[in-house]
C-alpha positions in Angstrom: 14.8 63.6 102.6 11.3 65.1 104.0 10.7 64.4 107.8 7.3 64.4 109.5 6.7 67.2 111.8 3.3 66.7 114.5 3.2 70.3 114.9 3.6 71.3 111.4 0.5 68.6 110.7 -1.5 69.6 113.4 -2.0 73.5 112.1 -5.1 74.7 110.3 -5.2 77.7 108.1 -8.0 79.1 105.6 -5.8 78.4 103.0 -7.7 76.8 99.9 -7.9 73.7 98.8 -6.5 72.6 95.4 -8.0 70.4 93.5 -5.1 69.0 91.5 -6.7 66.8 88.1 -3.4 66.6 86.6 -0.8 65.7 89.4 -0.5 62.0 88.5 2.2 61.3 85.7 3.8 57.9 85.0 7.0 59.4 82.8 8.0 57.2 80.1 11.2 56.5 81.6 9.3 55.0 84.6 6.7 53.4 82.6 8.8 50.2 82.4 10.6 50.5 85.9 8.9 47.5 87.1 9.0 45.0 83.9 9.8 41.3 85.3 9.0 42.3 89.0 6.7 41.7 91.5 4.8 43.2 94.5 3.5 42.5 97.8 1.3 45.1 99.9 -0.1 44.3 103.4 -2.6 47.0 104.5 -3.3 47.7 108.3 -6.2 49.4 109.4 -9.4 51.1 107.8 -11.5 51.1 104.7 -9.6 54.2 103.7 -5.7 52.5 103.6 -7.5 49.6 102.0 -8.9 51.6 99.3 -5.3 53.8 99.0 -3.7 50.3 98.8 -6.1 50.0 95.6 -4.4 53.5 94.2 -1.5 52.1 95.1 -1.4 48.4 93.2 -2.9 50.5 90.2 0.2 53.2 89.8 3.0 49.9 90.4 0.8 48.3 87.8 1.4 51.4 85.5 5.1 50.8 86.1 4.9 47.3 84.9 4.9 45.8 88.5 2.5 42.5 89.1 1.6 41.7 92.1 2.2 38.5 94.1 0.5 37.4 97.3 3.3 35.5 98.5 5.7 37.9 100.0 8.8 36.0 99.9 8.2 36.4 95.7 7.9 39.7 96.1 11.0 42.3 94.8 8.9 45.4 96.2 7.2 44.9 99.8 5.1 47.9 101.1 3.1 48.1 104.3 0.1 50.5 104.4 0.0 50.9 107.8 -2.3 52.5 110.4 -1.8 54.6 113.4 -4.4 54.6 115.6 -3.8 52.2 118.2 -0.3 50.5 119.5 -1.3 47.0 118.5 -0.9 48.2 115.4 2.3 49.3 115.3 3.5 46.1 117.4 1.9 44.2 114.2 3.5 46.6 111.7 7.2 46.3 113.6 6.7 42.6 113.2 6.5 42.3 110.2 9.4 44.4 109.6 11.4 42.1 110.8 10.2 39.0 108.8 11.3 41.4 105.8 14.7 41.8 107.1 15.1 38.1 106.9 13.7 38.3 103.2 16.1 41.4 102.8 18.8 39.2 103.9 19.3 36.6 101.6 18.0 39.4 98.8 20.1 42.4 99.2 17.7 43.9 96.0 14.5 43.3 97.7 12.9 46.9 98.0 10.7 48.0 101.4 9.5 50.0 103.0 5.9 51.3 104.7 3.5 54.0 104.0 0.6 55.6 105.2 -0.2 57.0 109.1 2.4 55.5 110.7 4.9 56.8 108.2 3.4 60.2 108.9 4.4 60.1 113.2 7.2 61.5 113.8 8.3 59.0 116.5 7.6 55.6 114.0 9.9 57.5 111.2 12.8 57.9 114.1 12.4 54.7 115.1 13.0 53.3 112.1 16.0 55.3 111.1 17.1 54.3 114.5 16.4 50.8 114.3 15.2 50.0 111.1 17.5 52.4 108.5 17.8 49.1 106.0 14.7 50.2 104.8 14.4 51.7 101.5 11.3 54.0 101.1 9.3 55.8 103.5 6.1 57.8 102.2 2.9 59.2 103.5 -0.6 59.7 103.4 -0.3 62.6 100.9 2.0 62.0 98.2 0.8 58.5 97.0 0.5 60.1 93.0 4.2 60.7 93.6 4.9 56.9 94.2 6.9 56.3 90.8 9.2 59.5 91.4 9.9 58.2 95.0 10.6 54.8 93.7 13.0 56.2 90.8 14.9 58.0 93.6 14.8 55.2 96.2 16.2 52.7 93.3 18.8 55.1 92.0 20.4 56.1 95.7 20.5 52.8 97.0 19.6 55.1 100.0 16.5 54.7 102.8 14.0 57.7 100.8 12.0 59.2 102.8 9.5 61.9 101.6 6.7 62.3 103.8 4.2 65.6 103.9 2.8 67.4 106.9 0.5 69.7 105.4 -3.1 70.2 105.5 -3.4 68.9 102.0 -4.7 69.2 98.7 -7.2 67.1 96.7 -5.8 65.1 93.6 -7.9 63.4 91.4 -7.5 61.3 88.9 -5.6 58.4 90.3 -5.9 55.0 89.1 -7.1 52.5 91.1 -7.1 48.6 90.9 -10.1 47.2 92.9 -10.2 44.2 94.7 -13.5 43.8 94.0 -15.5 43.2 90.4 -19.0 43.9 92.9 -18.5 46.5 95.3 -16.2 49.5 95.2 -14.9 52.1 98.0 -15.2 55.2 96.8 -13.5 58.3 98.8 -15.6 61.6 99.2 -13.3 63.5 101.8 -9.9 63.5 103.4 -9.0 64.4 106.8 -10.6 65.4 109.8 -10.8 68.8 111.7 -12.4 67.1 114.7 -9.3 66.6 116.9 -11.0 63.9 119.5 -8.2 64.2 122.3 -7.4 60.6 121.4 -7.0 60.4 118.1 -3.9 60.8 115.4 -5.8 60.9 112.6 -6.0 64.9 112.2 -2.5 64.9 111.8 -2.1 61.8 109.6 -4.3 62.5 107.1 -4.3 66.3 107.2 -7.5 69.0 107.3 -10.9 68.0 106.4 -11.6 68.5 102.7 -13.9 67.6 100.3 -14.5 66.4 96.9 -16.4 68.3 94.6 -19.9 66.4 93.9 -19.4 66.2 90.1 -16.2 64.0 90.7 -17.7 61.7 93.1 -20.8 61.4 90.9 -18.6 60.7 87.6 -16.6 57.8 89.6 -20.3 56.0 90.9 -21.4 56.1 87.6 -18.5 54.8 86.0 -18.9 51.9 88.5 -22.6 51.5 87.3 -21.6 51.3 83.7 -19.4 48.7 84.9 -22.1 47.0 86.8 -20.8 47.4 90.2 -23.5 46.3 93.0 -22.5 48.5 95.7 -20.6 51.4 96.8 -19.5 52.6 100.1 -18.6 56.3 100.4 -15.4 56.9 102.5 -14.7 59.3 104.7 -12.9 59.9 108.7 -16.2 61.9 109.4 -18.5 61.7 106.2 -21.2 63.6 107.8 -19.6 66.5 107.7 -19.1 66.2 104.0 -19.1 69.5 102.2 -19.0 72.1 105.1 -15.7 72.9 103.7 -17.1 73.4 100.0 -18.5 76.9 100.0 -21.8 75.7 98.7 -25.1 74.6 99.6 -24.5 71.0 99.4 -24.3 68.5 101.9 -24.1 64.8 102.6 -27.7 64.5 102.2 -27.8 66.0 98.9 -24.7 63.5 98.0 -26.5 60.3 99.4 -29.6 61.4 97.6 -27.7 62.0 94.2 -25.6 58.7 94.7 -28.9 56.6 95.1 -30.2 58.4 92.0 -27.2 56.5 90.0 -29.2 53.3 90.3 -26.8 51.7 92.4 -28.0 48.8 93.9 -26.5 49.8 97.0 -25.2 52.3 98.9 -23.3 52.4 102.3 -21.5 55.4 103.9 -18.6 55.3 107.1 -17.7 56.8 109.2 -20.1 58.9 110.9 -19.6 61.4 113.9 -22.8 61.8 116.0 -22.4 65.6 116.5 -22.8 65.8 112.2 -25.7 63.3 111.5 -28.9 65.5 110.7 -32.2 64.7 110.3 -32.0 65.7 106.5 -29.7 62.5 106.1 -31.8 60.4 108.5 -34.6 61.6 106.1 -32.7 60.8 102.8 -31.9 57.4 104.1 -35.6 56.4 104.9 -36.9 57.8 101.3 -34.3 55.6 99.1 -34.4 51.5 98.9 -31.1 51.8 97.4 -29.4 53.5 100.8 -28.8 50.1 102.9 -30.4 50.3 106.5 -26.9 50.0 107.5 -25.1 52.9 110.0 -21.8 52.4 111.9 -22.4 54.8 114.7 -19.5 55.5 117.1 -20.1 56.1 121.0 -17.2 55.5 122.7 -18.4 56.3 125.8 -21.6 56.1 127.5 -20.2 58.7 130.1 -21.3 62.4 129.0 -18.0 63.5 131.6 -15.8 60.8 129.5 -17.2 62.1 126.2 -16.0 65.6 127.0 -12.4 64.7 128.1 -12.4 62.5 124.7 -13.8 66.2 122.8 -16.9 64.2 121.5 -19.1 67.3 121.8 -22.0 65.5 122.0 -23.4 63.8 125.7 -24.8 60.5 125.9 -28.1 62.1 125.8 -27.7 63.7 122.3 -26.1 60.0 121.1 -29.3 58.2 122.5 -31.9 60.8 121.1 -30.2 60.7 117.6 -29.9 56.7 118.0 -33.8 56.2 118.7 -34.5 59.2 115.3 -32.6 56.8 113.2 -34.4 54.0 114.9 -37.8 54.8 114.3 -37.3 56.7 111.0 -35.3 53.8 109.0 -37.3 50.5 109.3 -34.6 47.4 109.5 -31.4 49.3 110.4 -28.7 47.8 112.3 -26.7 50.0 114.1 -23.2 49.3 115.0 -20.4 51.2 116.9 -17.0 51.7 118.4 -16.2 51.9 122.1 -13.4 52.6 124.1 -12.5 51.6 127.8 -10.3 52.6 130.1 -9.8 56.2 129.1 -7.7 57.9 131.1 -9.6 59.1 134.3 -12.8 56.6 133.3 -14.3 55.4 136.6 -16.6 52.5 137.8 -19.2 54.7 137.7 -18.3 56.2 133.7 -18.0 52.8 132.9 -21.2 51.4 134.2 -22.6 54.3 132.1 -21.2 52.8 128.9 -22.7 49.6 129.9 -26.2 51.4 130.2 -26.1 52.7 126.6 -24.9 49.2 125.6 -28.5 48.0 127.2 -30.6 50.5 125.9 -29.1 50.5 122.0 -28.5 46.8 121.6 -26.1 47.2 119.0 -25.6 44.6 116.4 -22.2 44.1 117.2 -19.2 46.6 118.0 -15.8 47.3 118.1 -14.4 47.6 121.4 -11.1 48.7 122.3 -8.7 49.6 125.8 -7.8 53.2 125.2 -4.0 53.3 123.5 -2.1 56.6 124.4 -1.2 58.1 121.2 2.3 60.5 120.8 1.4 63.9 120.8 -2.4 64.0 121.1 -4.2 65.1 124.3 -5.5 62.4 126.1 -1.7 61.0 126.0 -0.5 63.5 128.5 -3.6 62.7 130.8 -3.2 60.7 134.1 -4.2 57.5 133.1 -5.1 55.8 137.0 -6.9 52.7 136.1 -5.0 49.6 136.2 -4.6 47.4 132.6 -6.1 44.4 135.1 -9.3 46.5 135.6 -9.1 47.7 131.8 -9.3 44.3 130.8 -11.4 43.7 132.7 -13.8 46.1 131.9 -13.5 45.1 128.3 -14.5 41.2 129.3 -17.8 42.5 130.5 -18.8 45.1 127.8 -17.7 42.4 125.5 -20.0 39.8 126.9 -22.9 42.0 126.9 -22.0 43.2 123.2 -22.0 39.3 121.9 -25.3 39.1 124.0 -26.8 41.5 121.9 -25.0 40.5 118.3 -26.5 37.3 118.8 -30.3 38.4 120.2 -30.1 40.9 116.7 -28.9 37.6 114.2 -31.9 35.7 116.1 -34.4 38.2 114.5 -33.4 36.9 111.0 -33.7 33.1 111.4 -36.0 31.7 108.7 -36.4 35.1 107.0 -36.0 35.8 103.8 -33.5 38.4 103.2 -31.5 40.1 100.2 -27.8 39.4 100.8 -24.9 40.1 97.6 -22.8 37.2 97.3 -19.1 37.6 97.3 -16.9 35.2 97.0 -16.4 31.7 98.1 -16.8 31.0 101.8 -13.0 30.8 103.6 -14.5 28.1 106.1 -16.3 26.4 103.4 -15.0 25.9 99.8 -18.5 24.3 99.3 -20.9 28.0 100.4 -20.6 31.8 99.4 -20.1 34.1 101.3 -22.2 37.9 101.5 -23.8 40.7 103.5 -27.3 41.5 104.0 -28.2 44.8 103.1 -28.0 45.0 106.8 -24.3 44.2 107.1 -24.9 40.5 108.4 -22.0 38.1 107.0 -24.2 35.5 105.5 -22.9 31.7 104.4 -24.9 30.8 101.9 -25.5 27.3 99.5 -25.0 28.7 96.3 -23.9 27.9 93.0 -20.4 29.9 92.4 -22.5 31.5 88.8 -24.2 33.4 92.0 -21.1 35.5 92.6 -21.7 39.1 91.9 -25.5 38.6 92.2 -27.9 40.5 95.0 -30.0 36.6 95.9 -32.9 36.3 98.6 -31.6 33.8 100.9 -33.5 32.6 103.9 -31.8 32.0 106.8 -31.6 28.3 108.0 -29.4 29.0 111.4 -27.9 31.7 113.5 -24.3 32.8 115.1 -23.2 35.1 117.3 -21.3 37.0 114.0 -22.8 35.2 111.1 -25.9 33.5 109.5 -26.1 30.1 107.1 -28.6 30.5 104.4 -30.1 29.1 101.2 -31.0 30.2 98.0 -34.8 30.9 97.7 -36.6 31.6 94.1 
């Protein structure tokens, strides 16, 4: 049993990051372990978690498990979890309650959690205390070892906890079962060393470590060969890519080389304003297949609060960067993240956030009330803002965000824009859905044989969060 340790997870050293290319092995006796059995995975959180789930699915299918989207039919149930906010915690524990009822009627079900919550000491302690009927807990550093973890679980018939609180290495050649045939996630780096005072990610994901460019480019070239249209480069802070490689190669170089593979659409998330260079802006503006869409978290419009958050930029720095991007990249859509009610946030601080929103007029934003994460510095700060006040601020902020989201979408009315059609619309089976180059959701009147293609669409109707359109020649 390997338990998570928050203090160990916080440590950073000069230890060399190992690139392991032969770490993933499914022994012959494990290749049929899942024969005749079905698995179900529920994923919470960010794109990194979604991509981790794609790896987990492929591993399970290497062991002969078959996927089901019906939890009640599953022999193996895994929750791939997110630790970034309390709401995510609550959803997971609520789902665990549902799984318990299934397990009571079928004790042979193997059930467990993985991902970021599994990396938290407090969560695993709670599992031991209240949910020790679960079978398996593993974290973010050892997904490749899932075959052996499952084997131990089945043979011991007891709760198997294997969570590594380490800085981390890079394991290449883990298989992937992609959710889409047209767009793909590609990890370019893991972990984070920023240690923003409110954020648990550096503890759950380990230190910042970049994949070597040749592995990334090989993966993208394989996607091109398999007719993928879009790739999204993933990392907790992609702009810092390459800083740890000890070679003269950075995010700008990587973006350029990925663009040169010829894949039709290149995206990247998530950016930190601190590491967003002029070189990156020049590369994005130079290559038409790098999409004019950037997610640029603000978090607060108050320089005083930004300093308490450990963000290492000021309001003025952010606005300068925002202006550079908008000036250099035509038609660029910029979205953001904003936290309200951070400990010590005054009315003046909050009003400064509103001022920045009024200046930037973001295309959209993910907005949250501050959620203390156990073990982070912000969790120990005096929080003197009432919940009622936080809710009022969030409401006011969202009203403003919604106003500018609608204004941004209004500019598209009657325009013809490129849309990658991904699937049948969830809201109308007679429509297809897809995204513009600027990441606008569009529901399109189109034939299903156009799924997977980038087509020109004329926007006929505009809403706050989506648009409707028709295919044109």
